[in-house]
All heavy atoms as a GROMACS GRO file, in nm:
protein
  634
    1MET      N    1   4.024   0.201   5.135
    1MET     CA    2   4.033   0.069   5.075
    1MET      C    3   3.962   0.069   4.940
    1MET      O    4   3.850   0.115   4.930
    1MET     CB    5   3.972  -0.033   5.168
    1MET     CG    6   3.975  -0.172   5.113
    1MET     SD    7   3.908  -0.287   5.234
    1MET     CE    8   3.870  -0.418   5.127
    2LYS      N    9   4.029   0.019   4.836
    2LYS     CA   10   3.972   0.010   4.703
    2LYS      C   11   3.911  -0.127   4.681
    2LYS      O   12   3.961  -0.225   4.731
    2LYS     CB   13   4.076   0.032   4.596
    2LYS     CG   14   4.144   0.167   4.596
    2LYS     CD   15   4.237   0.179   4.480
    2LYS     CE   16   4.363   0.097   4.507
    2LYS     NZ   17   4.469   0.118   4.409
    3TYR      N   18   3.804  -0.130   4.601
    3TYR     CA   19   3.749  -0.257   4.555
    3TYR      C   20   3.683  -0.231   4.419
    3TYR      O   21   3.661  -0.116   4.381
    3TYR     CB   22   3.651  -0.318   4.655
    3TYR     CG   23   3.527  -0.236   4.681
    3TYR    CD1   24   3.411  -0.258   4.608
    3TYR    CD2   25   3.527  -0.136   4.777
    3TYR    CE1   26   3.295  -0.184   4.632
    3TYR    CE2   27   3.414  -0.061   4.802
    3TYR     CZ   28   3.298  -0.085   4.728
    3TYR     OH   29   3.187  -0.011   4.750
    4TYR      N   30   3.653  -0.337   4.349
    4TYR     CA   31   3.598  -0.327   4.215
    4TYR      C   32   3.466  -0.403   4.208
    4TYR      O   33   3.451  -0.508   4.268
    4TYR     CB   34   3.698  -0.384   4.112
    4TYR     CG   35   3.825  -0.308   4.106
    4TYR    CD1   36   3.927  -0.328   4.199
    4TYR    CD2   37   3.846  -0.208   4.011
    4TYR    CE1   38   4.045  -0.256   4.196
    4TYR    CE2   39   3.963  -0.134   4.008
    4TYR     CZ   40   4.062  -0.160   4.099
    4TYR     OH   41   4.178  -0.086   4.096
    5THR      N   42   3.372  -0.345   4.131
    5THR     CA   43   3.243  -0.411   4.109
    5THR      C   44   3.231  -0.446   3.960
    5THR      O   45   3.296  -0.387   3.876
    5THR     CB   46   3.125  -0.322   4.151
    5THR    OG1   47   3.129  -0.202   4.072
    5THR    CG2   48   3.129  -0.292   4.299
    6LEU      N   49   3.144  -0.543   3.932
    6LEU     CA   50   3.128  -0.594   3.796
    6LEU      C   51   2.980  -0.603   3.762
    6LEU      O   52   2.901  -0.654   3.841
    6LEU     CB   53   3.192  -0.734   3.790
    6LEU     CG   54   3.171  -0.816   3.665
    6LEU    CD1   55   3.239  -0.750   3.544
    6LEU    CD2   56   3.227  -0.957   3.685
    7THR      N   57   2.944  -0.550   3.648
    7THR     CA   58   2.810  -0.568   3.590
    7THR      C   59   2.832  -0.608   3.444
    7THR      O   60   2.938  -0.582   3.386
    7THR     CB   61   2.725  -0.441   3.597
    7THR    OG1   62   2.791  -0.334   3.530
    7THR    CG2   63   2.694  -0.401   3.740
    8ALA      N   64   2.730  -0.671   3.384
    8ALA     CA   65   2.750  -0.718   3.247
    8ALA      C   66   2.617  -0.724   3.171
    8ALA      O   67   2.510  -0.725   3.231
    8ALA     CB   68   2.812  -0.857   3.248
    9VAL      N   69   2.630  -0.732   3.042
    9VAL     CA   70   2.520  -0.765   2.952
    9VAL      C   71   2.569  -0.887   2.875
    9VAL      O   72   2.669  -0.880   2.804
    9VAL     CB   73   2.485  -0.651   2.855
    9VAL    CG1   74   2.379  -0.693   2.756
    9VAL    CG2   75   2.441  -0.526   2.931
   10ILE      N   76   2.501  -1.000   2.895
   10ILE     CA   77   2.537  -1.126   2.831
   10ILE      C   78   2.417  -1.171   2.746
   10ILE      O   79   2.308  -1.185   2.797
   10ILE     CB   80   2.571  -1.237   2.934
   10ILE    CG1   81   2.679  -1.188   3.032
   10ILE    CG2   82   2.610  -1.367   2.866
   10ILE    CD1   83   2.812  -1.163   2.968
   11ASN      N   84   2.444  -1.188   2.618
   11ASN     CA   85   2.339  -1.226   2.522
   11ASN      C   86   2.220  -1.131   2.531
   11ASN      O   87   2.104  -1.171   2.520
   11ASN     CB   88   2.293  -1.371   2.543
   11ASN     CG   89   2.402  -1.467   2.505
   11ASN    OD1   90   2.477  -1.444   2.412
   11ASN    ND2   91   2.410  -1.576   2.578
   12GLY      N   92   2.247  -1.003   2.555
   12GLY     CA   93   2.142  -0.902   2.561
   12GLY      C   94   2.073  -0.889   2.694
   12GLY      O   95   1.984  -0.806   2.708
   13ASN      N   96   2.108  -0.971   2.793
   13ASN     CA   97   2.044  -0.969   2.925
   13ASN      C   98   2.135  -0.908   3.029
   13ASN      O   99   2.253  -0.943   3.037
   13ASN     CB  100   2.005  -1.111   2.967
   13ASN     CG  101   1.908  -1.173   2.872
   13ASN    OD1  102   1.807  -1.112   2.836
   13ASN    ND2  103   1.936  -1.295   2.828
   14ASP      N  104   2.081  -0.820   3.114
   14ASP     CA  105   2.160  -0.760   3.223
   14ASP      C  106   2.191  -0.865   3.328
   14ASP      O  107   2.105  -0.943   3.367
   14ASP     CB  108   2.081  -0.647   3.290
   14ASP     CG  109   2.065  -0.528   3.199
   14ASP    OD1  110   2.152  -0.506   3.112
   14ASP    OD2  111   1.967  -0.453   3.216
   15VAL      N  112   2.317  -0.866   3.370
   15VAL     CA  113   2.362  -0.957   3.476
   15VAL      C  114   2.433  -0.874   3.582
   15VAL      O  115   2.525  -0.798   3.551
   15VAL     CB  116   2.460  -1.064   3.420
   15VAL    CG1  117   2.505  -1.155   3.532
   15VAL    CG2  118   2.395  -1.144   3.308
   16ASN      N  119   2.387  -0.883   3.707
   16ASN     CA  120   2.451  -0.815   3.817
   16ASN      C  121   2.519  -0.918   3.906
   16ASN      O  122   2.460  -1.019   3.940
   16ASN     CB  123   2.348  -0.735   3.899
   16ASN     CG  124   2.295  -0.618   3.822
   16ASN    OD1  125   2.372  -0.542   3.763
   16ASN    ND2  126   2.163  -0.603   3.819
   17PHE      N  127   2.640  -0.889   3.943
   17PHE     CA  128   2.716  -0.978   4.030
   17PHE      C  129   2.725  -0.916   4.167
   17PHE      O  130   2.771  -0.803   4.182
   17PHE     CB  131   2.857  -0.999   3.972
   17PHE     CG  132   2.858  -1.060   3.835
   17PHE    CD1  133   2.862  -0.982   3.722
   17PHE    CD2  134   2.850  -1.198   3.821
   17PHE    CE1  135   2.861  -1.038   3.595
   17PHE    CE2  136   2.850  -1.255   3.694
   17PHE     CZ  137   2.854  -1.175   3.583
   18ASN      N  138   2.679  -0.984   4.268
   18ASN     CA  139   2.684  -0.936   4.407
   18ASN      C  140   2.818  -0.980   4.468
   18ASN      O  141   2.821  -1.054   4.564
   18ASN     CB  142   2.567  -0.989   4.489
   18ASN     CG  143   2.437  -0.933   4.440
   18ASN    OD1  144   2.433  -0.818   4.398
   18ASN    ND2  145   2.332  -1.010   4.443
   19LYS      N  146   2.924  -0.933   4.408
   19LYS     CA  147   3.059  -0.974   4.448
   19LYS      C  148   3.149  -0.854   4.428
   19LYS      O  149   3.128  -0.775   4.337
   19LYS     CB  150   3.099  -1.090   4.358
   19LYS     CG  151   3.230  -1.155   4.393
   19LYS     CD  152   3.246  -1.281   4.308
   19LYS     CE  153   3.376  -1.350   4.332
   19LYS     NZ  154   3.399  -1.394   4.466
   20THR      N  155   3.250  -0.840   4.511
   20THR     CA  156   3.351  -0.738   4.492
   20THR      C  157   3.484  -0.805   4.470
   20THR      O  158   3.506  -0.920   4.508
   20THR     CB  159   3.360  -0.642   4.613
   20THR    OG1  160   3.391  -0.716   4.729
   20THR    CG2  161   3.228  -0.567   4.632
   21PHE      N  162   3.576  -0.731   4.411
   21PHE     CA  163   3.705  -0.786   4.371
   21PHE      C  164   3.816  -0.694   4.421
   21PHE      O  165   3.799  -0.574   4.428
   21PHE     CB  166   3.712  -0.800   4.220
   21PHE     CG  167   3.601  -0.882   4.160
   21PHE    CD1  168   3.481  -0.823   4.123
   21PHE    CD2  169   3.613  -1.020   4.152
   21PHE    CE1  170   3.378  -0.899   4.074
   21PHE    CE2  171   3.511  -1.096   4.101
   21PHE     CZ  172   3.393  -1.036   4.062
   22ALA      N  173   3.930  -0.754   4.452
   22ALA     CA  174   4.044  -0.677   4.502
   22ALA      C  175   4.118  -0.604   4.390
   22ALA      O  176   4.185  -0.505   4.415
   22ALA     CB  177   4.140  -0.771   4.575
   23SER      N  178   4.103  -0.653   4.265
   23SER     CA  179   4.171  -0.589   4.152
   23SER      C  180   4.085  -0.597   4.029
   23SER      O  181   3.993  -0.679   4.018
   23SER     CB  182   4.306  -0.657   4.125
   23SER     OG  183   4.286  -0.785   4.069
   24ARG      N  184   4.116  -0.513   3.932
   24ARG     CA  185   4.046  -0.514   3.804
   24ARG      C  186   4.070  -0.644   3.733
   24ARG      O  187   3.980  -0.703   3.673
   24ARG     CB  188   4.096  -0.396   3.719
   24ARG     CG  189   4.022  -0.380   3.588
   24ARG     CD  190   4.063  -0.254   3.516
   24ARG     NE  191   4.039  -0.135   3.595
   24ARG     CZ  192   3.921  -0.076   3.608
   24ARG    NH1  193   3.818  -0.124   3.548
   24ARG    NH2  194   3.909   0.034   3.684
   25ASN      N  195   4.193  -0.698   3.740
   25ASN     CA  196   4.224  -0.826   3.674
   25ASN      C  197   4.142  -0.940   3.731
   25ASN      O  198   4.101  -1.032   3.658
   25ASN     CB  199   4.372  -0.857   3.681
   25ASN     CG  200   4.452  -0.772   3.583
   25ASN    OD1  201   4.397  -0.721   3.486
   25ASN    ND2  202   4.579  -0.754   3.612
   26GLN      N  203   4.119  -0.941   3.862
   26GLN     CA  204   4.035  -1.045   3.923
   26GLN      C  205   3.894  -1.038   3.867
   26GLN      O  206   3.831  -1.142   3.840
   26GLN     CB  207   4.030  -1.032   4.074
   26GLN     CG  208   4.150  -1.085   4.146
   26GLN     CD  209   4.133  -1.074   4.297
   26GLN    OE1  210   4.051  -0.993   4.348
   26GLN    NE2  211   4.210  -1.152   4.369
   27ALA      N  212   3.842  -0.918   3.850
   27ALA     CA  213   3.706  -0.903   3.795
   27ALA      C  214   3.700  -0.948   3.650
   27ALA      O  215   3.606  -1.016   3.609
   27ALA     CB  216   3.664  -0.756   3.808
   28ILE      N  217   3.801  -0.917   3.573
   28ILE     CA  218   3.806  -0.960   3.432
   28ILE      C  219   3.812  -1.113   3.424
   28ILE      O  220   3.739  -1.176   3.349
   28ILE     CB  221   3.925  -0.894   3.359
   28ILE    CG1  222   3.898  -0.744   3.342
   28ILE    CG2  223   3.947  -0.960   3.222
   28ILE    CD1  224   4.018  -0.665   3.293
   29ASP      N  225   3.900  -1.172   3.504
   29ASP     CA  226   3.912  -1.319   3.506
   29ASP      C  227   3.779  -1.383   3.548
   29ASP      O  228   3.737  -1.484   3.488
   29ASP     CB  229   4.021  -1.364   3.603
   29ASP     CG  230   4.161  -1.330   3.549
   29ASP    OD1  231   4.174  -1.301   3.428
   29ASP    OD2  232   4.255  -1.333   3.633
   30TYR      N  233   3.713  -1.327   3.647
   30TYR     CA  234   3.585  -1.380   3.692
   30TYR      C  235   3.481  -1.375   3.579
   30TYR      O  236   3.406  -1.470   3.557
   30TYR     CB  237   3.534  -1.298   3.812
   30TYR     CG  238   3.407  -1.354   3.871
   30TYR    CD1  239   3.412  -1.452   3.967
   30TYR    CD2  240   3.280  -1.308   3.830
   30TYR    CE1  241   3.295  -1.504   4.024
   30TYR    CE2  242   3.165  -1.360   3.884
   30TYR     CZ  243   3.173  -1.458   3.980
   30TYR     OH  244   3.059  -1.507   4.035
   31MET      N  245   3.482  -1.266   3.504
   31MET     CA  246   3.387  -1.251   3.392
   31MET      C  247   3.409  -1.360   3.286
   31MET      O  248   3.313  -1.424   3.240
   31MET     CB  249   3.404  -1.111   3.330
   31MET     CG  250   3.305  -1.078   3.223
   31MET     SD  251   3.142  -1.058   3.295
   31MET     CE  252   3.050  -1.157   3.184
   32PHE      N  253   3.534  -1.383   3.249
   32PHE     CA  254   3.561  -1.484   3.147
   32PHE      C  255   3.532  -1.625   3.199
   32PHE      O  256   3.481  -1.709   3.125
   32PHE     CB  257   3.703  -1.471   3.094
   32PHE     CG  258   3.716  -1.354   3.000
   32PHE    CD1  259   3.795  -1.246   3.035
   32PHE    CD2  260   3.652  -1.352   2.878
   32PHE    CE1  261   3.807  -1.138   2.948
   32PHE    CE2  262   3.662  -1.246   2.792
   32PHE     CZ  263   3.741  -1.137   2.827
   33ASN      N  264   3.560  -1.651   3.326
   33ASN     CA  265   3.526  -1.782   3.385
   33ASN      C  266   3.375  -1.802   3.389
   33ASN      O  267   3.324  -1.911   3.363
   33ASN     CB  268   3.584  -1.796   3.525
   33ASN     CG  269   3.734  -1.816   3.522
   33ASN    OD1  270   3.789  -1.865   3.425
   33ASN    ND2  271   3.802  -1.774   3.627
   34TYR      N  272   3.301  -1.695   3.422
   34TYR     CA  273   3.155  -1.700   3.424
   34TYR      C  274   3.101  -1.735   3.284
   34TYR      O  275   3.014  -1.820   3.270
   34TYR     CB  276   3.099  -1.566   3.471
   34TYR     CG  277   2.948  -1.557   3.463
   34TYR    CD1  278   2.869  -1.610   3.562
   34TYR    CD2  279   2.886  -1.498   3.352
   34TYR    CE1  280   2.730  -1.604   3.556
   34TYR    CE2  281   2.749  -1.489   3.347
   34TYR     CZ  282   2.672  -1.542   3.446
   34TYR     OH  283   2.535  -1.536   3.436
   35CYS      N  284   3.156  -1.672   3.184
   35CYS     CA  285   3.112  -1.698   3.046
   35CYS      C  286   3.142  -1.842   3.005
   35CYS      O  287   3.060  -1.905   2.936
   35CYS     CB  288   3.174  -1.599   2.950
   35CYS     SG  289   3.106  -1.433   2.966
   36ARG      N  290   3.255  -1.893   3.043
   36ARG     CA  291   3.287  -2.034   3.011
   36ARG      C  292   3.190  -2.127   3.084
   36ARG      O  293   3.148  -2.227   3.029
   36ARG     CB  294   3.432  -2.065   3.050
   36ARG     CG  295   3.532  -2.021   2.945
   36ARG     CD  296   3.669  -2.080   2.971
   36ARG     NE  297   3.733  -2.022   3.089
   36ARG     CZ  298   3.801  -1.909   3.091
   36ARG    NH1  299   3.810  -1.836   2.982
   36ARG    NH2  300   3.858  -1.868   3.202
   37LYS      N  301   3.155  -2.092   3.207
   37LYS     CA  302   3.065  -2.176   3.285
   37LYS      C  303   2.926  -2.184   3.222
   37LYS      O  304   2.861  -2.288   3.231
   37LYS     CB  305   3.056  -2.122   3.429
   37LYS     CG  306   2.984  -2.217   3.522
   37LYS     CD  307   2.988  -2.184   3.670
   37LYS     CE  308   3.021  -2.046   3.709
   37LYS     NZ  309   3.003  -2.020   3.852
   38ILE      N  310   2.879  -2.076   3.163
   38ILE     CA  311   2.748  -2.076   3.099
   38ILE      C  312   2.757  -2.117   2.953
   38ILE      O  313   2.663  -2.097   2.875
   38ILE     CB  314   2.674  -1.941   3.115
   38ILE    CG1  315   2.748  -1.829   3.042
   38ILE    CG2  316   2.648  -1.908   3.260
   38ILE    CD1  317   2.668  -1.700   3.030
   39SER      N  318   2.871  -2.172   2.914
   39SER     CA  319   2.894  -2.225   2.780
   39SER      C  320   2.894  -2.117   2.672
   39SER      O  321   2.854  -2.141   2.559
   39SER     CB  322   2.788  -2.331   2.744
   39SER     OG  323   2.798  -2.437   2.836
   40TYR      N  324   2.942  -2.000   2.706
   40TYR     CA  325   2.959  -1.893   2.608
   40TYR      C  326   3.109  -1.873   2.592
   40TYR      O  327   3.173  -1.800   2.668
   40TYR     CB  328   2.890  -1.764   2.652
   40TYR     CG  329   2.891  -1.661   2.543
   40TYR    CD1  330   2.806  -1.674   2.434
   40TYR    CD2  331   2.978  -1.555   2.548
   40TYR    CE1  332   2.808  -1.581   2.331
   40TYR    CE2  333   2.980  -1.462   2.444
   40TYR     CZ  334   2.896  -1.474   2.338
   40TYR     OH  335   2.899  -1.383   2.237
   41TYR      N  336   3.169  -1.941   2.496
   41TYR     CA  337   3.315  -1.947   2.483
   41TYR      C  338   3.373  -1.838   2.393
   41TYR      O  339   3.493  -1.817   2.394
   41TYR     CB  340   3.358  -2.082   2.427
   41TYR     CG  341   3.329  -2.196   2.522
   41TYR    CD1  342   3.217  -2.277   2.506
   41TYR    CD2  343   3.410  -2.221   2.631
   41TYR    CE1  344   3.190  -2.380   2.593
   41TYR    CE2  345   3.385  -2.323   2.719
   41TYR     CZ  346   3.275  -2.402   2.700
   41TYR     OH  347   3.247  -2.503   2.786
   42ASN      N  348   3.295  -1.772   2.312
   42ASN     CA  349   3.347  -1.681   2.213
   42ASN      C  350   3.367  -1.538   2.262
   42ASN      O  351   3.374  -1.447   2.182
   42ASN     CB  352   3.254  -1.680   2.090
   42ASN     CG  353   3.248  -1.814   2.022
   42ASN    OD1  354   3.346  -1.887   2.024
   42ASN    ND2  355   3.135  -1.847   1.968
   43MET      N  356   3.373  -1.519   2.391
   43MET     CA  357   3.386  -1.387   2.449
   43MET      C  358   3.527  -1.333   2.430
   43MET      O  359   3.622  -1.390   2.484
   43MET     CB  360   3.349  -1.394   2.596
   43MET     CG  361   3.338  -1.259   2.659
   43MET     SD  362   3.173  -1.198   2.640
   43MET     CE  363   3.145  -1.130   2.797
   44GLU      N  364   3.540  -1.228   2.353
   44GLU     CA  365   3.668  -1.158   2.336
   44GLU      C  366   3.642  -1.009   2.341
   44GLU      O  367   3.547  -0.961   2.283
   44GLU     CB  368   3.730  -1.193   2.200
   44GLU     CG  369   3.780  -1.334   2.189
   44GLU     CD  370   3.849  -1.359   2.056
   44GLU    OE1  371   3.892  -1.261   1.991
   44GLU    OE2  372   3.858  -1.475   2.020
   45VAL      N  373   3.726  -0.937   2.410
   45VAL     CA  374   3.710  -0.791   2.420
   45VAL      C  375   3.758  -0.728   2.289
   45VAL      O  376   3.870  -0.751   2.244
   45VAL     CB  377   3.793  -0.735   2.539
   45VAL    CG1  378   3.789  -0.584   2.539
   45VAL    CG2  379   3.738  -0.791   2.671
   46GLU      N  380   3.668  -0.650   2.229
   46GLU     CA  381   3.699  -0.582   2.103
   46GLU      C  382   3.740  -0.436   2.130
   46GLU      O  383   3.816  -0.381   2.053
   46GLU     CB  384   3.580  -0.586   2.010
   46GLU     CG  385   3.551  -0.726   1.960
   46GLU     CD  386   3.429  -0.730   1.866
   46GLU    OE1  387   3.373  -0.623   1.837
   46GLU    OE2  388   3.396  -0.841   1.824
   47ASP      N  389   3.684  -0.377   2.235
   47ASP     CA  390   3.713  -0.237   2.263
   47ASP      C  391   3.685  -0.208   2.409
   47ASP      O  392   3.617  -0.286   2.477
   47ASP     CB  393   3.627  -0.146   2.177
   47ASP     CG  394   3.694  -0.017   2.142
   47ASP    OD1  395   3.798   0.017   2.205
   47ASP    OD2  396   3.645   0.054   2.052
   48GLU      N  397   3.740  -0.101   2.460
   48GLU     CA  398   3.712  -0.059   2.597
   48GLU      C  399   3.699   0.092   2.601
   48GLU      O  400   3.766   0.164   2.525
   48GLU     CB  401   3.818  -0.108   2.695
   48GLU     CG  402   3.958  -0.057   2.670
   48GLU     CD  403   4.058  -0.116   2.768
   48GLU    OE1  404   4.081  -0.238   2.764
   48GLU    OE2  405   4.111  -0.038   2.849
   49TYR      N  406   3.607   0.140   2.686
   49TYR     CA  407   3.577   0.282   2.698
   49TYR      C  408   3.574   0.324   2.843
   49TYR      O  409   3.519   0.253   2.925
   49TYR     CB  410   3.438   0.311   2.639
   49TYR     CG  411   3.422   0.278   2.493
   49TYR    CD1  412   3.364   0.158   2.456
   49TYR    CD2  413   3.463   0.365   2.396
   49TYR    CE1  414   3.347   0.125   2.321
   49TYR    CE2  415   3.446   0.334   2.262
   49TYR     CZ  416   3.389   0.215   2.225
   49TYR     OH  417   3.374   0.184   2.093
   50CYS      N  418   3.628   0.440   2.869
   50CYS     CA  419   3.607   0.501   3.000
   50CYS      C  420   3.470   0.564   2.999
   50CYS      O  421   3.430   0.627   2.900
   50CYS     CB  422   3.712   0.609   3.027
   50CYS     SG  423   3.877   0.543   3.057
   51ILE      N  424   3.393   0.546   3.105
   51ILE     CA  425   3.260   0.602   3.114
   51ILE      C  426   3.271   0.744   3.166
   51ILE      O  427   3.319   0.766   3.277
   51ILE     CB  428   3.170   0.517   3.206
   51ILE    CG1  429   3.168   0.372   3.160
   51ILE    CG2  430   3.030   0.574   3.214
   51ILE    CD1  431   3.115   0.350   3.021
   52GLY      N  432   3.233   0.841   3.085
   52GLY     CA  433   3.246   0.981   3.123
   52GLY      C  434   3.392   1.020   3.141
   52GLY      O  435   3.478   0.974   3.068
   53ASP      N  436   3.419   1.099   3.241
   53ASP     CA  437   3.556   1.142   3.271
   53ASP      C  438   3.622   1.056   3.375
   53ASP      O  439   3.731   1.086   3.423
   53ASP     CB  440   3.554   1.288   3.322
   53ASP     CG  441   3.517   1.386   3.213
   53ASP    OD1  442   3.539   1.354   3.096
   53ASP    OD2  443   3.463   1.494   3.247
   54ASN      N  444   3.556   0.948   3.413
   54ASN     CA  445   3.606   0.861   3.522
   54ASN      C  446   3.692   0.750   3.464
   54ASN      O  447   3.641   0.655   3.406
   54ASN     CB  448   3.489   0.802   3.599
   54ASN     CG  449   3.533   0.728   3.723
   54ASN    OD1  450   3.653   0.708   3.746
   54ASN    ND2  451   3.439   0.686   3.803
   55LYS      N  452   3.824   0.761   3.480
   55LYS     CA  453   3.914   0.659   3.426
   55LYS      C  454   3.907   0.527   3.505
   55LYS      O  455   3.967   0.428   3.466
   55LYS     CB  456   4.057   0.709   3.424
   55LYS     CG  457   4.117   0.732   3.561
   55LYS     CD  458   4.259   0.781   3.551
   55LYS     CE  459   4.316   0.800   3.690
   55LYS     NZ  460   4.453   0.846   3.686
   56HIS      N  461   3.831   0.525   3.615
   56HIS     CA  462   3.818   0.402   3.696
   56HIS      C  463   3.687   0.329   3.670
   56HIS      O  464   3.657   0.231   3.737
   56HIS     CB  465   3.830   0.438   3.845
   56HIS     CG  466   3.959   0.503   3.877
   56HIS    ND1  467   4.081   0.437   3.866
   56HIS    CD2  468   3.988   0.628   3.918
   56HIS    CE1  469   4.179   0.519   3.900
   56HIS    NE2  470   4.126   0.636   3.931
   57ASP      N  471   3.609   0.376   3.574
   57ASP     CA  472   3.482   0.314   3.536
   57ASP      C  473   3.495   0.277   3.388
   57ASP      O  474   3.479   0.364   3.301
   57ASP     CB  475   3.368   0.411   3.562
   57ASP     CG  476   3.231   0.346   3.547
   57ASP    OD1  477   3.222   0.225   3.521
   57ASP    OD2  478   3.130   0.420   3.560
   58ILE      N  479   3.523   0.151   3.361
   58ILE     CA  480   3.554   0.110   3.222
   58ILE      C  481   3.456   0.006   3.174
   58ILE      O  482   3.425  -0.091   3.244
   58ILE     CB  483   3.698   0.056   3.215
   58ILE    CG1  484   3.796   0.163   3.257
   58ILE    CG2  485   3.730   0.004   3.074
   58ILE    CD1  486   3.939   0.119   3.265
   59GLU      N  487   3.408   0.028   3.051
   59GLU     CA  488   3.320  -0.070   2.987
   59GLU      C  489   3.402  -0.144   2.880
   59GLU      O  490   3.468  -0.082   2.797
   59GLU     CB  491   3.201  -0.002   2.922
   59GLU     CG  492   3.106  -0.101   2.858
   59GLU     CD  493   2.980  -0.034   2.809
   59GLU    OE1  494   2.989   0.041   2.710
   59GLU    OE2  495   2.874  -0.059   2.869
   60TYR      N  496   3.396  -0.277   2.885
   60TYR     CA  497   3.467  -0.364   2.792
   60TYR      C  498   3.362  -0.420   2.696
   60TYR      O  499   3.271  -0.489   2.735
   60TYR     CB  500   3.537  -0.476   2.864
   60TYR     CG  501   3.641  -0.425   2.962
   60TYR    CD1  502   3.607  -0.392   3.093
   60TYR    CD2  503   3.772  -0.410   2.923
   60TYR    CE1  504   3.703  -0.346   3.182
   60TYR    CE2  505   3.869  -0.361   3.012
   60TYR     CZ  506   3.833  -0.330   3.141
   60TYR     OH  507   3.928  -0.284   3.226
   61VAL      N  508   3.375  -0.385   2.567
   61VAL     CA  509   3.277  -0.426   2.467
   61VAL      C  510   3.328  -0.548   2.394
   61VAL      O  511   3.442  -0.548   2.342
   61VAL     CB  512   3.252  -0.311   2.366
   61VAL    CG1  513   3.154  -0.354   2.258
   61VAL    CG2  514   3.202  -0.186   2.438
   62CYS      N  515   3.244  -0.652   2.389
   62CYS     CA  516   3.281  -0.775   2.319
   62CYS      C  517   3.212  -0.783   2.184
   62CYS      O  518   3.275  -0.816   2.085
   62CYS     CB  519   3.246  -0.895   2.406
   62CYS     SG  520   3.334  -0.889   2.563
   63ASP      N  521   3.085  -0.754   2.180
   63ASP     CA  522   3.008  -0.743   2.056
   63ASP      C  523   2.877  -0.672   2.088
   63ASP      O  524   2.863  -0.617   2.197
   63ASP     CB  525   2.986  -0.879   1.988
   63ASP     CG  526   2.915  -0.979   2.076
   63ASP    OD1  527   2.824  -0.940   2.152
   63ASP    OD2  528   2.949  -1.098   2.067
   64ASN      N  529   2.782  -0.671   1.994
   64ASN     CA  530   2.658  -0.596   2.017
   64ASN      C  531   2.578  -0.647   2.134
   64ASN      O  532   2.498  -0.573   2.192
   64ASN     CB  533   2.570  -0.600   1.890
   64ASN     CG  534   2.630  -0.515   1.781
   64ASN    OD1  535   2.707  -0.422   1.808
   64ASN    ND2  536   2.593  -0.544   1.658
   65TYR      N  537   2.588  -0.774   2.170
   65TYR     CA  538   2.505  -0.835   2.275
   65TYR      C  539   2.581  -0.865   2.404
   65TYR      O  540   2.521  -0.911   2.498
   65TYR     CB  541   2.442  -0.963   2.222
   65TYR     CG  542   2.362  -0.941   2.099
   65TYR    CD1  543   2.410  -0.976   1.974
   65TYR    CD2  544   2.235  -0.879   2.106
   65TYR    CE1  545   2.335  -0.952   1.859
   65TYR    CE2  546   2.160  -0.856   1.993
   65TYR     CZ  547   2.211  -0.892   1.869
   65TYR     OH  548   2.138  -0.870   1.755
   66ASN      N  549   2.711  -0.841   2.405
   66ASN     CA  550   2.790  -0.880   2.521
   66ASN      C  551   2.891  -0.770   2.555
   66ASN      O  552   2.968  -0.726   2.470
   66ASN     CB  553   2.866  -1.009   2.492
   66ASN     CG  554   2.773  -1.122   2.462
   66ASN    OD1  555   2.706  -1.172   2.549
   66ASN    ND2  556   2.769  -1.162   2.338
   67ARG      N  557   2.886  -0.729   2.680
   67ARG     CA  558   2.978  -0.626   2.732
   67ARG      C  559   2.979  -0.636   2.884
   67ARG      O  560   2.887  -0.692   2.942
   67ARG     CB  561   2.938  -0.488   2.686
   67ARG     CG  562   2.799  -0.446   2.730
   67ARG     CD  563   2.754  -0.314   2.666
   67ARG     NE  564   2.743  -0.330   2.523
   67ARG     CZ  565   2.799  -0.243   2.434
   67ARG    NH1  566   2.862  -0.135   2.477
   67ARG    NH2  567   2.789  -0.262   2.306
   68PHE      N  568   3.082  -0.585   2.943
   68PHE     CA  569   3.086  -0.582   3.089
   68PHE      C  570   3.152  -0.455   3.135
   68PHE      O  571   3.229  -0.392   3.060
   68PHE     CB  572   3.148  -0.708   3.149
   68PHE     CG  573   3.289  -0.735   3.110
   68PHE    CD1  574   3.394  -0.696   3.191
   68PHE    CD2  575   3.318  -0.802   2.992
   68PHE    CE1  576   3.526  -0.724   3.155
   68PHE    CE2  577   3.448  -0.830   2.955
   68PHE     CZ  578   3.552  -0.791   3.036
   69ARG      N  579   3.123  -0.415   3.258
   69ARG     CA  580   3.169  -0.290   3.312
   69ARG      C  581   3.229  -0.313   3.449
   69ARG      O  582   3.169  -0.379   3.535
   69ARG     CB  583   3.051  -0.194   3.322
   69ARG     CG  584   3.082  -0.057   3.364
   69ARG     CD  585   2.956   0.026   3.351
   69ARG     NE  586   2.974   0.161   3.399
   69ARG     CZ  587   2.883   0.255   3.391
   69ARG    NH1  588   2.768   0.228   3.334
   69ARG    NH2  589   2.906   0.374   3.437
   70ILE      N  590   3.348  -0.262   3.470
   70ILE     CA  591   3.418  -0.272   3.598
   70ILE      C  592   3.440  -0.132   3.651
   70ILE      O  593   3.492  -0.045   3.582
   70ILE     CB  594   3.550  -0.347   3.581
   70ILE    CG1  595   3.525  -0.489   3.530
   70ILE    CG2  596   3.626  -0.352   3.715
   70ILE    CD1  597   3.648  -0.565   3.495
   71THR      N  598   3.398  -0.112   3.776
   71THR     CA  599   3.407   0.018   3.839
   71THR      C  600   3.488   0.009   3.967
   71THR      O  601   3.466  -0.081   4.049
   71THR     CB  602   3.266   0.070   3.873
   71THR    OG1  603   3.186   0.071   3.756
   71THR    CG2  604   3.272   0.210   3.933
   72ARG      N  605   3.585   0.098   3.982
   72ARG     CA  606   3.662   0.104   4.106
   72ARG      C  607   3.587   0.189   4.206
   72ARG      O  608   3.542   0.298   4.175
   72ARG     CB  609   3.801   0.163   4.082
   72ARG     CG  610   3.885   0.153   4.211
   72ARG     CD  611   4.025   0.204   4.190
   72ARG     NE  612   4.021   0.349   4.216
   72ARG     CZ  613   4.131   0.426   4.217
   72ARG    NH1  614   4.246   0.375   4.191
   72ARG    NH2  615   4.120   0.553   4.238
   73CYS      N  616   3.574   0.138   4.327
   73CYS     CA  617   3.505   0.209   4.436
   73CYS      C  618   3.604   0.224   4.552
   73CYS      O  619   3.697   0.147   4.565
   73CYS     CB  620   3.385   0.130   4.481
   73CYS     SG  621   3.268   0.094   4.350
   74ILE      N  622   3.578   0.322   4.634
   74ILE     CA  623   3.661   0.344   4.752
   74ILE      C  624   3.570   0.343   4.874
   74ILE      O  625   3.470   0.412   4.879
   74ILE     CB  626   3.737   0.475   4.743
   74ILE    CG1  627   3.831   0.472   4.623
   74ILE    CG2  628   3.814   0.503   4.872
   74ILE    CD1  629   3.906   0.600   4.597
   75ALA      N  630   3.603   0.255   4.968
   75ALA     CA  631   3.523   0.243   5.091
   75ALA      C  632   3.575   0.333   5.199
   75ALA      O  633   3.687   0.368   5.207
   75ALA     CB  634   3.523   0.099   5.140
   0.00000   0.00000   0.00000
């Protein structure tokens, strides 16, 4: 069974989410909804990188102070 985890840096602060997601898109949507909820509306993805050789561990860069990372895990 696959699931996805989400971690982020928002305004330079580490944020860990104790939640798993059924798809990468659910995790991305959750991240943008979270940012809207904390009144940070200007979040736009500028670039994305695979971490190392793992194509299932992707960091989405928004700017110097904001980024998030979604990792696929297998249970």
